[in-house]
N, C-alpha and C positions, 0 to 999 in steps of 0.2 A: 313399331307397335309393341307394347308391353305384353309379356306372356303371363296373363293373370291366371292364378290357380283358383282363388276363391275370394269372396267379399263377405263382410259383416256389416252391421249397421254403420260403423265408423271407419272400417279398415278395408284396404285392398292388400292381398298377399299375392306377390308375383315372383317369378323366377328372377334370381339375381343375375347380373351381367358384369362384365369387366368394368363397366362405367360406375359400378357401385363402390369402388375402392374408397373414395373420399367419404361417402356416407358411412360405410362400415368402420372406417378409422375413427369416426366420432365415438364409437363404442370401444373398439379394440385398443385405442391408444389411451383410454381413460382408466387410470389405475383403480379408481373407485368402482366403476362399472365392471371391471375385470377382476375385482377382489377375489372371487371364488374360482377363478380359472387359473391354470398354471402360471400364466404371465400375460402381459399386454402383447399386442402384435404391432409390428411395423408394416410399412407398405408392402414389402416383399411377402411377408407372412399373410397379409390380407389377400393378396393376389392368389397365394397358394390355397387359402380358404375358399375363395370363389371357384378356383379350379376344381377343388374337391367337391363342391356342391354341384358344379356343372357335370362332373363325372357321376355323382349320385343321381342326378336327373336322368342321365343317359342310361345308366346301369340298373337303377332301381325304380325309376319313374317318380321319385320323390326326393326331397331334400329340405334344407332350410330355405325359406323364402323371405324376400324383402317385404316388410310391413310399412305401408304408407297410409297417410290420412286419405280417406276416400274422397273427400271434397276438394282438398288442396293439393294432394300429391306429395305432401311433405314427408320426408323420410322419418320414421319413428323407431325402427328397429328391425329385428329378424325373428322369425318363428317358423317352424315347420316340423317335418317328420323325417328322421334319419335312422338308418340301421346302426345299431350299436351292439357290441359283444358284451354280454353280461354273464360272467362265469361260464364261458364256453358256449353260450346260447345266443343266437342272433335275435335281438328284440328290436321293435320299432319304437324309437324314442321321440317324444314331443320335446323339442328344444326351443328356447327363447332367450333373447337378450334385447334390451331396449336402451335407447339413448337416455342418459341420466336426466336430461332436461324434460323428459316426458314421464318420468316415474310418478306413480301415484294417481294416474288418470285411468287405470283399468285396462290399458291397451294390451298388456301381457296376458291378462286373464281372458279378454275377448278373443285375442288371436289364438291362444292355446285351446280355448273351448272350440273354436272353429276347426282347428287342426284335429282335435279329438273326434269331432263329428265326421270330418272328412276321412280320417283313418278308418273309422268303423263303417261308414256308409259308402265311400267311394273306393277305398283300397281293400275293403273286406277283411281287415285284420281282426283277429280275435282278442288281441291284447295290445295295449299301449303302455309305455313306461316313460318316466322322466327320471333322469339321474341327476341328483342335486346334492351339492356339498352340504354336509350335515349342519354347517353354521349359516347357510344361506336361507335365513328365515323368510325373506320376501319371496323368493322363488318357491319355497316349500308352501307358502300360503297360496300362491297361484295354483299349484298342483292340487291343493286341497279344495280350492274354490271350484275347480272344474270336476270335482268328484273322484280324484285319484286318492289312493290311500297308501301309506307306507307298507311296503311288502317285506323289505329286508335291508340290511346294511351290508355294503361290500367295500373292498379296497379297490380303487381305480384311480388312475392319474396321480398316484402317490398320496391319496387322502381318503378319508372316510366319506362315503357317498350313501345317501338314502335312495333306494329304488322305490319310487312311487309307481303304482300300477292301477290300471283300470281295465275291466273286461265288460263294461256296460256302456250303452249308448247314452248320449245326452240329448236333450230336446231344446237346443237354442235355435233361434231363427238365423240361418246362414244361407246366403245365395251362392250356389256353386256354379262356376262358369266353366 
């Protein structure tokens, strides 16, 4: 049985498992999808990513989740909430990446909005951030669509990052499981 965290009108977000290696490799091995990340990932690095998320679930009760189409179960991408260090402060970040074949369908915005609501309503966080490469206009638009605003620019991962932040709740219809 899948460990479902939340659902939206079109999506199911669930805990990732070791069986998600091939799904995640669709994103991680794609140089276009990974353009704003330090590099693509191979199978071993993808397994390490999954292990890191499993550790986050155990240690923090949250992490990046697998996003699937609610009706078909088709893998679409990943989205969730992870702890990140921002200038010495632990922040909770909404992170997302989706398979290039589904870009432009609003899935990232839908998933990120659901995660924002989940963070505020279920995790009781006061603030959520998204750390986005300054050149990644598509991801920046997702953050803006869900009501996040640029807070500051920082250097992280060897590049200039815009820290988007939100301290207010949103009112999208999301079923929490």
